[in-house]
C-alpha positions in Angstrom: -127.7 100.8 0.3 -125.8 101.1 3.5 -126.8 98.1 5.6 -125.9 98.7 9.3 -126.2 95.8 11.7 -129.6 95.7 13.2 -130.8 94.1 16.5 -129.9 90.4 16.9 -132.6 87.8 16.2 -135.0 87.9 19.0 -137.9 85.9 17.7 -138.4 82.5 16.0 -138.6 83.0 12.3 -141.4 80.4 12.1 -143.7 83.1 13.5 -143.5 84.9 10.2 -146.9 85.1 8.6 -148.5 86.1 5.3 -151.9 87.7 4.6 -153.4 86.6 1.3 -156.5 88.3 0.1 -158.8 85.7 -1.4 -159.4 86.3 -5.1 -157.4 89.5 -5.2 -155.1 88.4 -7.9 -157.8 87.1 -10.2 -159.7 90.4 -9.8 -156.6 92.3 -10.7 -156.1 90.4 -13.9 -159.8 90.3 -14.9 -162.2 87.5 -14.0 -163.6 85.5 -16.9 -163.5 82.2 -18.7 -160.0 80.9 -19.5 -158.3 82.6 -16.6 -155.6 80.5 -14.9 -155.1 81.2 -11.2 -152.4 79.3 -9.5 -152.4 78.9 -5.7 -151.0 76.4 -3.2 -153.3 73.6 -2.0 -151.4 73.3 1.3 -151.4 76.8 2.6 -150.9 76.6 6.3 -153.4 78.8 8.1 -152.7 80.4 11.5 -154.1 83.1 13.6 -152.0 86.3 13.9 -151.4 87.3 17.5 -153.0 90.7 17.9 -153.7 90.7 14.1 -155.7 93.3 12.4 -156.3 91.5 9.1 -159.1 93.0 7.1 -162.4 91.4 6.2 -161.8 88.4 3.9 -158.1 88.1 4.7 -156.4 85.2 6.4 -153.0 85.1 8.1 -150.5 82.5 6.9 -147.1 81.6 8.4 -144.1 82.4 6.3 -140.8 80.6 6.9 -138.9 81.5 3.7 -135.7 83.1 4.9 -133.2 82.0 2.2 -129.7 82.7 0.9 -129.3 85.9 -1.1 -127.3 83.9 -3.7 -124.2 85.1 -5.5 -125.8 87.7 -7.8 -127.0 90.4 -5.5 -125.9 94.0 -6.3 -126.7 97.0 -4.2 -127.6 99.0 -7.3 -129.9 101.5 -5.8 -132.1 101.5 -8.9 -135.2 103.1 -7.4 -137.8 102.2 -10.1 -141.0 100.4 -10.8 -140.2 99.2 -14.4 -137.0 97.1 -14.3 -137.3 95.4 -17.8 -134.9 97.7 -19.7 -136.4 96.3 -22.9 -135.6 92.7 -22.1 -137.7 90.2 -24.0 -140.1 88.0 -22.2 -143.7 87.5 -21.0 -144.8 90.7 -19.2 -145.0 90.1 -15.4 -146.7 92.5 -13.0 -145.4 91.7 -9.5 -147.5 93.0 -6.6 -146.0 92.7 -3.2 -147.2 93.6 0.3 -145.1 93.8 3.4 -146.6 93.5 6.9 -145.4 93.3 10.5 -145.6 89.6 11.4 -146.7 90.3 14.9 -149.5 92.8 14.2 -150.3 92.0 10.5 -150.2 95.8 10.0 -148.6 97.1 6.8 -145.1 98.4 6.9 -144.8 101.7 5.1 -141.6 103.1 3.6 -139.8 99.7 3.7 -137.4 99.3 0.8 -138.1 96.2 -1.3 -135.4 94.9 -3.6 -136.0 92.3 -6.3 -133.6 90.8 -8.9 -133.8 87.8 -11.2 -132.4 86.3 -14.4 -133.8 87.1 -17.9 -135.8 84.7 -20.1 -132.7 82.7 -20.9 -131.3 82.5 -17.4 -128.8 85.4 -17.6 -128.3 87.8 -14.6 -127.3 91.4 -15.3 -123.9 92.3 -13.8 -122.9 88.6 -14.3 -123.4 87.9 -17.9 -120.1 86.0 -18.3 -120.8 83.9 -15.2 -124.5 83.1 -15.6 -125.5 79.6 -16.5 -128.4 80.4 -18.8 -128.5 80.7 -22.6 -127.1 78.4 -25.2 -124.1 77.4 -23.0 -126.4 75.4 -20.7 -127.7 73.0 -23.2 -127.3 69.3 -23.9 -123.7 68.3 -24.5 -122.9 67.0 -28.0 -123.2 63.3 -28.6 -120.6 60.9 -30.1 -116.9 60.5 -29.4 -114.3 62.8 -30.9 -112.3 61.0 -33.7 -109.0 62.2 -32.2 -109.7 61.1 -28.6 -106.6 59.8 -26.9 -106.4 56.2 -25.8 -104.6 54.4 -23.0 -103.7 55.5 -19.5 -101.5 58.6 -19.1 -98.1 57.8 -17.7 -98.1 60.8 -15.4 -101.5 60.1 -13.8 -101.5 61.1 -10.1 -101.9 58.3 -7.6 -103.2 58.2 -4.0 -106.2 59.9 -2.5 -106.7 63.6 -3.1 -106.7 65.9 -0.1 -108.7 69.1 0.6 -112.2 70.0 -0.3 -113.5 69.0 -3.7 -114.7 71.8 -6.0 -118.5 72.5 -5.9 -120.8 72.6 -8.9 -122.6 75.6 -10.3 -123.9 78.3 -8.0 -127.5 77.4 -8.6 -128.6 80.5 -6.7 -126.8 79.6 -3.5 -123.3 80.1 -2.2 -121.4 83.3 -1.4 -121.5 86.6 -3.1 -119.6 87.1 -6.4 -118.2 90.4 -7.6 -120.0 91.8 -10.7 -118.3 91.2 -14.1 -120.2 93.9 -16.1 -122.1 97.2 -15.7 -125.6 95.9 -16.8 -128.4 96.3 -14.3 -131.5 95.1 -16.0 -134.2 93.2 -14.0 -133.1 94.8 -10.8 -134.9 97.4 -8.8 -136.0 98.9 -5.5 -139.1 100.6 -4.3 -140.5 102.0 -1.1 -143.8 100.5 0.2 -146.8 102.9 0.3 -148.9 103.5 3.4 -150.7 100.2 2.8 -147.4 98.3 2.5 -147.6 97.7 -1.2 -145.0 97.9 -4.0 -145.6 96.9 -7.6 -142.9 96.0 -10.2 -143.1 95.7 -13.9 -140.7 93.0 -15.2 -140.7 89.8 -17.3 -141.4 86.2 -16.3 -138.0 84.8 -15.4 -136.4 81.9 -17.3 -134.4 79.1 -15.8 -130.8 78.0 -15.5 -129.1 74.8 -14.5 -129.6 73.7 -10.9 -132.5 76.0 -9.9 -136.2 76.2 -10.4 -137.7 79.5 -11.7 -137.5 82.1 -9.0 -137.1 85.8 -8.1 -134.9 87.1 -5.2 -136.0 89.7 -2.7 -134.8 91.7 0.2 -136.7 94.0 2.6 -134.9 96.9 4.3 -136.2 99.0 7.2 -135.0 101.8 9.3 -133.2 103.7 6.6 -134.2 106.7 4.5 -134.2 107.9 0.9 -131.3 110.2 -0.2 -129.9 111.5 -3.4 -127.7 108.5 -3.5 -130.5 106.0 -3.0 -131.8 104.2 0.1 -129.3 104.6 3.0 -129.0 103.2 6.5 -131.2 100.8 8.3 -130.9 97.0 8.1 -132.2 94.0 6.1 -135.1 92.3 8.0 -135.9 89.7 5.3 -134.1 87.9 2.5 -136.2 85.5 0.5 -137.2 84.1 -2.9 -140.4 83.9 -4.9 -141.3 80.8 -6.8 -143.6 79.9 -9.7 -146.1 77.0 -10.0 -144.8 74.2 -12.3 -147.9 74.5 -14.5 -147.1 78.2 -15.2 -143.5 77.5 -16.0 -144.5 74.8 -18.5 -146.9 77.3 -20.1 -144.1 79.9 -20.3 -141.8 77.3 -22.0 -144.2 77.3 -25.0 -143.5 81.0 -25.7 -140.5 82.7 -27.2 -137.7 83.3 -26.2 -138.2 80.7 -23.4 -138.9 77.9 -26.0 -135.4 78.5 -27.5 -133.6 77.6 -24.3 -131.7 74.3 -24.3 -130.8 74.4 -20.7 -131.8 71.5 -18.5 -134.6 72.7 -16.3 -134.9 72.0 -12.5 -138.5 71.5 -11.4 -140.1 73.1 -8.3 -140.0 69.7 -6.4 -136.3 69.3 -7.3 -135.2 72.7 -6.2 -132.9 72.7 -3.1 -133.8 76.2 -1.9 -137.6 76.0 -2.1 -139.0 74.3 1.0 -142.0 72.8 -0.7 -144.4 74.6 1.7 -146.5 76.5 -0.9 -147.3 80.2 -0.1 -145.5 79.9 3.2 -142.3 79.2 1.3 -142.7 82.0 -1.2 -144.9 80.5 -3.9 -146.6 83.3 -5.8 -150.2 83.5 -6.7 -150.3 83.9 -10.5 -153.1 84.8 -12.9 -153.1 84.8 -16.7 -155.4 83.8 -19.6 -155.0 80.2 -20.7 -153.4 80.1 -24.2 -152.7 83.8 -24.0 -149.9 83.9 -21.4 -147.7 85.9 -23.8 -150.0 88.9 -23.1 -149.0 89.0 -19.5 -149.0 87.4 -16.0 -149.9 89.0 -12.6 -148.3 87.6 -9.5 -148.7 88.6 -5.9 -147.7 87.6 -2.3 -147.6 89.2 1.1 -144.4 89.0 3.1 -144.7 88.9 6.9 -141.5 90.3 8.5 -140.3 91.2 11.9 -138.7 94.7 11.4 -136.5 94.3 14.5 -134.8 91.2 13.1 -131.8 91.1 10.8 -131.8 88.5 7.9 -129.3 89.5 5.2 -129.1 86.0 3.7 -125.4 85.7 3.8 -125.1 83.1 6.6 -127.4 80.4 5.2 
């Protein structure tokens, strides 16, 4: 996508709001005994200025502008199904985009999502990702040929300069792709009601980050033979998963084979702990049958006149 610079920030991002239709996720997955429906207990309600929320809908404030992280690729993969045969728990992700001032749906907005696979690997960055067997517990015991004593050429004094940072953990600047894989990445245009729906898999985890999905919303461009071109990025955020759902996923293969140390939702440095207002998805699945599939949904309130590309956070 060509991302031309849009208008400067003209409004406080804390005015962003979300409309959540009560019970909509459970209805989509089928109501009945044994259905698990996750939701935030601390959803912050507010009244949308000039809002036109439908009956049974409530406006919520959304403040989840986040970094895009190092693994974004402008792949222009216009598609609903982004799995490319990757193993994992089926996830149907239903997203809605609205104007934060009017609560009206934004049609023909381009929504990107991208995330790691069930073992924490990102397409395009397989050699750099922290997931998989490489992120497990280090071996115990000392090597039999470990050197002893103090090296004679050990440097003295205080080191200068900036110390190296740890793993990327989903933050930091952009990294150039290392391979041509593009699984678990895709873009769609919202319909006249502001909706897009993706078919993917429940993400796994990697060291330093809670389970999450990245997203961008682009407006003002148009679809061409080369993909979505022009316009600007009005929202960059991340979606998060309730801890109970992540624990349930860890019981299923291939997630159960991961030896990577997991970061919980409360330990994550990107998630702001604000529930739905911070990107926490509403999830629905059948208890004990999670392997059959999960439905997740959220509505993103954005200001289409703002520019938030996630590279300056």
